[in-house]
N, C-alpha and C positions, 0 to 999 in steps of 0.2 A: 901333608895330609891333603887328599883330594876329596872334595865333596861333590857328589853327583846328585843333581836335582832332576827328577823326572816329572813330567806333567802328563795328565791323562790326554789321550788323543781327543780330537774334536768329536769323534763318534761315541766316546765313552758316555754311558748314561743309563737312564731308566726307561722301561717299556711296560705298557699294560698289555695283558694277554687275556682274551676271552675265548674259551672253547666254544665252537659252533656245533650245536646238536642238530641231528637230522630233523627233529621236530622243532621248528623255529619258535613255536609257542612256549618252549621251555628254555630258560636261561641256562647257559653252560657255566662251568666253573670259571672263576676270574682270578687273575694273578697280577702281580707286579714283579718285574725282575730287573737286575742290574747286570748289564753286559758290556763287553768291550766295544762291540759294534753291532750293526744291523744283522750281520750273518750269525753272530753268537745269539742274539735275541731270538732270531728265527729258529735256530736249533733248539733253544730252550723251549720255545712255544710248541714246536713239533713234539718234543718229549713229553711235555705236560698234556698235550691233546691226546696223545696215544693213538691207538688204532681200533678202538671198540666199534662195534657195528653201529651204534647210535650217534657216533661222532663223525662229522664231515670235514672238520678242519678247525681253524682258529683265525681270529683277527688279532693283530698286534699293532700298537701305536707307540711311537716315541713320545715321551713326556718330559717336562721339566719337573724335577723333584720339588713337590710343594714344601712350604715352610710350616713351622709350628707343629701342631699335633698330628698332621697328616704326612709329615716328612718321613721318608724311608731311609733306613741306615743299613742297607744290605751290602754284604761283601760282593766283590766281583764274581759273577756266575751264580749268585744266590737268587732265589725266588721266594715269594710269600703268597699264600692264598688270601684273597680279599673277600670276606663274607659280608662286611657291612655295606649296605647300599649307599650310605652317606660318604664313606671313604671312597667307594668306587666313583661316585659322582665327582668328588674333588679331583681324583686322579684323571678322570676323563676330561675335566675342564682344563687340565694342565697339558693337554696334547699340544705338540709342536706343530706349527703349520709347515707344510712342505716347501 
């Protein structure tokens, strides 16, 4: 019997995504996603931002998945909308430095 153990790549992880509206005074939709790598996170962000007239793009940042009540348990490729300002603040504070 052969047992194969696979480990996630170093790039596997979570990203926050915020849609950027043309009117910067208005906050765009906010998400967190779980992606294989930066390219997949960017593709998810592009899909979530869409191409509406009032949308100019998105910001996305790699984060460390927080522990406790703010931890995310998303399957690979999944995303979740973040409506809570408290949750968003915790996720933003978990940004990884470049």
